[in-house]
N, C-alpha and C positions, 0 to 999 in steps of 0.2 A: 655542871664538872667541877674541877679544882684544877687549879693550872700547869700541876703533875699529872694529871690529865688529859689537857691539851696540850702539851708539850710531848706525852706519849702518844699521841695523834697523830701527831705531826712530825717527829721521828720514821713509825711506819707507814704513813702516809709516804715520806721524804724516799723511803727505803725502796717500797712496789715500785713507783714512778721511777726509777734505779732498774731496779730489777725489769721494767717492763720495757724503758728505754736497752739496755741493754738487752735481751728477749729481743729487739727489733732490728740490730746490730748483726747479733749474732742469726738472724735469718737473711740477711744480706749481707754473709761474711765471706762467701764463696762466689765466684760468678764462672758460670761456664758459658764457650758457645758450644755448642755442637752442630756440626756439618757431616757430610756425606758426599759419595758421588753419585749414589742409585738415584736421586733426586728429592726433593722435598715429599711426594707421596711414600717412600715407602715406608710399608710399615714395621721396616725392622728400624728405620729412626723413634719411630712412635714409638713402640715399646722403650729403647733406652728411654730417650727421654720422661716417658714416666716413671720409669723404673732411678732415675737423677734424681726426679723434683722430690723423691720419700726421702731422702737426704738430710739430717740438719743440718741447715746453714748455708745449702744448696741454692741459686737462682740461676736458670737455667734457662736461657738465649740458642736459638738456632735460625742459620742464615744458610742454610743449601740454595743446587741449584736448582733450576727449575725442572730440567727437564736429566735422564739418564745422562753420566757423562762416565761410562766406565771403563777404565785406559788413559783417560788423560794427562796422569801422571803430575806433574806440577805447573800443565799447562795456562796461559791465559787469553784470552778472548782479545784484548789488546784495546775493548772499544768501550761505547759506555750501556751498563746494564740498564734493565729493566727489573726494579724492584717492585714487588709487589708483598705486599702484609697477610698472610695467612694467622687461619687459626688450626694451631696446635696443640691440645689441649698437656700441662705439665709442664709449659715454657711460658713465663712472661711477655715477649714477645718470640716474632715465626716472624718470616722472610723467607720469601722465593729470592734467585735471583736469573740473570739468565746469562748466565757465565758456566765457566768453569770450578771444578770445587776453591782450586786458588782464589780465585775471584769473587767467588761468596768468603773467605775467610777473610780475606785485604777488606773486602769491604764491610767486613763485623769488626775489621780490627780498629779501622779507621776513621768509621762513620759512629755506629755505636759505641763508641768506649771513650769520649770523648768527656762527660761526667765519672765516670768510672769507669777503670779499666778488668779486664779477665782475667781472671788468674788460671786456668787451664781453656786448650779448646779439644775437643772430644773427636774424632773423624769419624761413624761409621754409626752403625752396623753395621758392615761390606756383603753382598749378599756373592760370597767365595771368597778364596784361601789369597793371602799376600802373605805365604812364606817368598823365600830363598830370594832368587832374582828376580821376579814376579815385581815385586816392590818397587821397582823403580821405574815401571810405567803405573802401575797405581792411583786412578787419584784418588782414594781413602788418605794414601800414604803422602801422597803429595800434599795432599788440603792442610795434614799436620805439621807437614818440610817446610810451607808455606808461616804458621804460626809461628816456629825457629825463624823466621827473620822479624817479625815483631817482637821479640823478646820472650815472648810465652810458651812456656813448657803445653807436650802434645801429647794425644795419646788416641794411635790409629786399630780399631776395630775392626777383626771382620771375621768368617764363621764361612764354613762349607755352607753348599748351594742346598742341600735338602739333608732331612735327616737330622736335626741339632733342633734344639728346644730354646727359642730367642729367649724367651725369658730369662734362662738360664744363663746364659750369655751374659744379657744383662745386670742380673743378681750379680756374676763375677764381675761387670765392670767398675759398675758399684761400693765391692768390696775394697777393691782395686784405686779408687777413687777416693776411699775414705785414711788410707795411707797413702795417696798424697795429701790429703789435710794436716797427720800426724809429722810429715816429714815435711825436705824443703828439698822440689825433686829438682833433678839432674839439668844443667842445664843446656841450653842445644840438644837437646836429645830428643830425639821420637820413642817414647816405647809402642811397640806394636805387638800385637795379640791375636791369637788366633787358632780360633777353636772351632775340630775335625769333629766329624759325627761321628754315630754311632758310642757305644759301650766310652767315657772319658778313663784314662788310664792316670791322669796327676798334669800336674803342672808342669815344664820344663822349662830353665833358661836357656835359651840358645843361641849362637853367633848365626846369624842371616847365611844362607849356602844353599847350591842349587839350583835349580829348576822344573819343577816340577811338570810344566808345559813344552811343550815343544810341538812346531808347526811340522808336520812330514811329510808335504806334500802343497801342490797350488790345484782344482780341478780348476779347468776353463770351461765357462761356458757360453755358449752366443745365442742371442734370443732374433730370428727375423732378420737376419745376415748383418745385421748390429754390431759393436766394436766390443770386441771378448772382453769376459768381466774372468777376475782368478779369485776361487773364494777359495781362503786357507786350510784346509782337515791339520785338528790342531789334534793330540796324543799327551795321556798323562803319561810320565813317565813316573818310576818308585826312584827316590835318592838311595842309592851305597853310602854315603859319608853319614857315619852314626852322633858326629857334632852338631848339625846344621841343625835349625829349625824347622827345614822341611821333611828332615829324618824322620823327628821325633813328633811331629805330627802327624804323616802319614803312620803312624806307630799308635795313634791316638791322644795325644799331650796336647793340651793346651799351651799354644809356647809363647814366650815373652822375649822379644828383641828387641833394645836400645840400639838405635838408628841416628847414626849421626850424614853432615852431607858432606865431610872431607872424603875423597874419595881416591886422595891419593894417593901413590905409592914409594913409597917412603923410601925401600932398597934401592928401584929404579932412578929414584932421585937421586940420590946420593952417588951411584955408580957412575949416571950420569953427566955428573959433578968435575969426573977426569975426563969430560972428555974433550975440554977445554975449548967448547966451543967459542964460534967469533963474529963479529961481521965480517960476509964475504966485501 
């Protein structure tokens, strides 16, 4: 081979090495933390992880509660955590945590991102909707909110208890994530996605509103003369507010709602400024 051939071979080889290196970077370009409040064994979480792992350039890490922690909001056990490594197909590493969803996120962000930060936190897919004021109680939403404390954008995903194809839900989330990769995610905002059962009517961008769950009464039970206990009896309520996420969800729409920490009523705050409150 003459000198020109050797030179061309070197150039081609160098380009190939650069492309291979770049492909390696792309393969680890977007790091997603997946958690939930139903527990690490939830099949809905497993389906979501499998779908996310198919996105080019995505690396999935799972840290989720060891057991069901539904309704825990953003609470914490406030003590030591037992962390166990688990096998979960589609993830590069997975752990169960003996705490609440927010504990799982906090541990992952603090302990597992020393060498490389997470780009996104996804909480779900939850079994049961988290639309309207129910969101304040949700461990799914609470885990996503915890990520905002650490400066990481988050998505909370929930679907109806039954009558939903979870694979379709996961594909919708995957589509949403690709949009996140193409744009700059909103700072300090959790995107709540809720997927109803039945024939879907479309996607509705809505504000949080109403509550579809109501405690109608408490039924007292007493066993063998022991202390009485009171079991809540909950009923579902139809929303009458057409601009709310609850209404759209109940009409068969996938709802997408941006949520923030700030619960301040600025109108009341401005009014109270006129009270001229003073120390006693």
